[in-house]
C-alpha positions in Angstrom: -11.7 7.2 9.5 -8.4 9.1 9.4 -6.8 7.7 6.3 -9.2 5.7 4.2 -12.4 7.5 4.3 -12.4 8.3 0.5 -12.0 4.6 -0.4 -14.6 3.5 2.1 -17.0 6.0 0.6 -16.6 4.3 -2.7 -17.8 0.9 -1.3 -20.6 2.1 1.1 -18.7 2.9 4.2 -16.7 0.8 6.7 -18.0 -2.5 8.2 -17.8 -3.8 11.7 -14.5 -3.4 13.6 -12.3 -6.5 13.9 -9.0 -6.9 15.7 -5.8 -6.8 13.5 -2.1 -6.9 14.2 0.4 -4.1 14.5 0.8 -2.5 11.1 1.2 1.1 9.9 -2.0 3.0 11.0 -3.7 3.4 7.6 -3.1 -0.3 6.8 -4.5 -1.3 10.2 -7.6 0.9 9.8 -8.3 -0.6 6.4 -8.2 -4.2 7.6 -9.9 -3.3 10.9 -13.1 -2.0 9.2 -13.4 -4.6 6.5 -11.7 -2.8 3.6 -10.2 -6.1 2.5 -13.5 -7.8 2.0 -15.1 -4.7 0.3 -12.2 -4.4 -2.1 -12.3 -8.2 -2.9 -15.9 -7.7 -3.8 -15.0 -4.8 -6.2 -11.6 -6.0 -7.6 -12.7 -9.5 -8.5 -10.0 -10.2 -11.0 -7.3 -10.0 -8.5 -6.4 -11.9 -5.3 -6.9 -9.6 -2.4 -5.3 -10.3 0.9 -7.8 -10.8 3.7 -7.4 -9.8 7.3 -7.6 -13.5 8.3 -4.4 -14.1 6.2 -2.4 -11.2 7.7 0.9 -12.3 9.2 2.3 -9.9 11.8 6.0 -9.6 11.6 6.4 -10.1 7.9 8.7 -7.5 6.3 6.6 -7.1 3.1 2.8 -7.5 3.3 1.3 -8.5 0.0 -1.9 -6.5 -0.3 -3.1 -7.7 -3.8 -1.9 -10.1 -6.5 -2.5 -9.3 -10.1 -4.9 -11.9 -11.6 -2.6 -12.5 -14.6 0.4 -13.2 -12.4 2.2 -10.0 -13.4 3.1 -9.0 -9.8 2.0 -8.0 -6.4 1.1 -4.7 -4.6 3.0 -4.7 -1.3 3.7 -2.5 1.6 6.6 -2.6 4.0 4.8 -3.7 7.2 7.4 -2.1 9.3 7.5 1.2 7.5 7.7 4.3 9.5 4.8 6.7 9.3 1.1 6.1 9.4 0.3 5.9 5.7 3.3 4.3 4.0 4.0 3.9 0.2 2.9 0.9 -1.8 5.0 -0.9 -4.4 4.0 -3.0 -7.4 6.6 -5.6 -8.5 9.2 -3.9 -6.2 8.8 -0.5 -7.7 6.8 2.5 -6.4 3.1 2.4 -7.2 1.5 4.9 -4.8 3.0 7.4 -2.4 0.6 6.3 0.3 -1.4 3.2 1.2 -4.6 5.3 1.4 -4.0 6.5 -2.2 -3.4 2.9 -3.3 -6.8 1.6 -2.0 -8.7 4.6 -3.3 -7.0 4.5 -6.8 -7.6 0.8 -7.2 -11.3 0.9 -6.2 -12.0 4.1 -8.1 -10.3 2.9 -11.3 -12.0 -0.6 -11.1 -15.4 1.1 -10.8 -14.6 3.5 -13.6 -13.9 0.6 -16.0 -17.3 -0.8 -15.3 -19.1 2.5 -16.3 -21.4 2.1 -19.3 -21.2 5.7 -20.6 -17.5 5.8 -21.5 -15.0 6.5 -24.2 -12.1 4.2 -24.0 -9.0 4.2 -26.2 -5.6 2.4 -26.1 -2.2 3.5 -27.3 -2.9 6.9 -28.6 -1.0 10.2 -28.6 -1.5 12.5 -25.7 -2.0 16.1 -26.7 0.5 18.6 -25.2 -1.0 20.1 -22.1 -3.8 17.5 -21.8 -3.0 16.6 -18.2 -2.7 20.3 -17.1 -5.9 21.0 -19.0 -7.8 18.2 -17.2 -6.6 19.6 -13.9 -8.1 22.9 -14.9 -11.5 21.4 -15.5 -11.6 18.6 -13.1 -10.4 17.7 -9.5 -7.2 15.8 -9.5 -7.2 12.5 -7.7 -4.3 10.2 -6.5 -1.7 9.6 -9.0 -0.1 6.1 -9.3 3.1 5.0 -11.0 4.6 2.1 -12.9 1.6 -0.2 -13.5 -1.7 0.4 -15.3 -4.0 -2.6 -15.4 -2.0 -5.2 -17.3 0.9 -3.1 -18.6 3.6 -0.9 -17.5 3.5 2.9 -17.6 5.2 6.0 -16.2 2.1 7.4 -14.4 -1.7 7.1 -14.2 -3.6 10.3 -13.7 -7.2 10.4 -12.4 -9.6 13.2 -12.3 -13.3 13.7 -11.4 -16.0 16.3 -11.5 -18.4 16.7 -14.6 -16.6 13.6 -15.9 -14.4 10.9 -14.5 -11.1 10.6 -16.5 -8.2 8.3 -16.1 -5.1 8.4 -18.3 -2.1 6.0 -18.1 0.8 7.6 -19.7 4.2 6.2 -21.0 6.4 8.9 -22.5 4.0 11.0 -24.7 1.6 8.1 -25.3 -1.6 7.3 -23.4 -1.3 3.5 -23.1 -5.1 3.8 -22.2 -7.6 6.4 -21.4 -11.1 6.1 -20.0 -13.6 9.0 -20.0 -17.0 8.5 -18.3 -19.8 11.0 -18.1 -23.6 10.8 -18.5 -23.6 13.5 -21.0 -22.4 12.5 -24.5 -21.2 16.1 -25.1 -19.1 16.1 -21.9 -17.7 12.6 -22.7 -16.7 13.8 -26.1 -15.2 17.1 -24.8 -12.8 15.2 -22.4 -12.1 12.4 -24.8 -10.9 15.0 -27.4 -8.9 16.7 -24.7 -6.9 13.5 -24.1 -6.6 12.6 -27.7 -9.0 9.6 -27.6 -11.2 11.0 -30.3 
């Protein structure tokens, strides 16, 4: 795995190799090793494009459709480079395909965690994102869409806790903090203004 190893790690590794058409290398790798099927098993609320439905030669490849009909995640199938950007509703979502699949899987799994503090539409304390980056390892950042609403950016972090914050202006449209330890959960929830 050259591009999608982190995403495959979240879903138990790659599956058996199948033949797929000519796409940018990261996209081809994802479909070749069953990433589509594994993502569909995790992201059950959305329609995930499967390898059997790929159409070589299409300008825009729909990767995933929002389950509420809000838009599609797409990639320019003829894009230059091995790991092209992904759009949602025609606007940039991820700088690279590999970041899109990782972020979508990681975030979906985060929302299923039991030991979380979740809050919506709350103020984001000044310096919160930089502070999180000092305590935790930053993960891929995405733009423009956070679950079922628009945002400027969604930040993700992991380490002693797993934290995601979707930000619009100075407001966290939502935040999720997951950690086994209640003290650790509370620490990071306070850091992002969720408590």
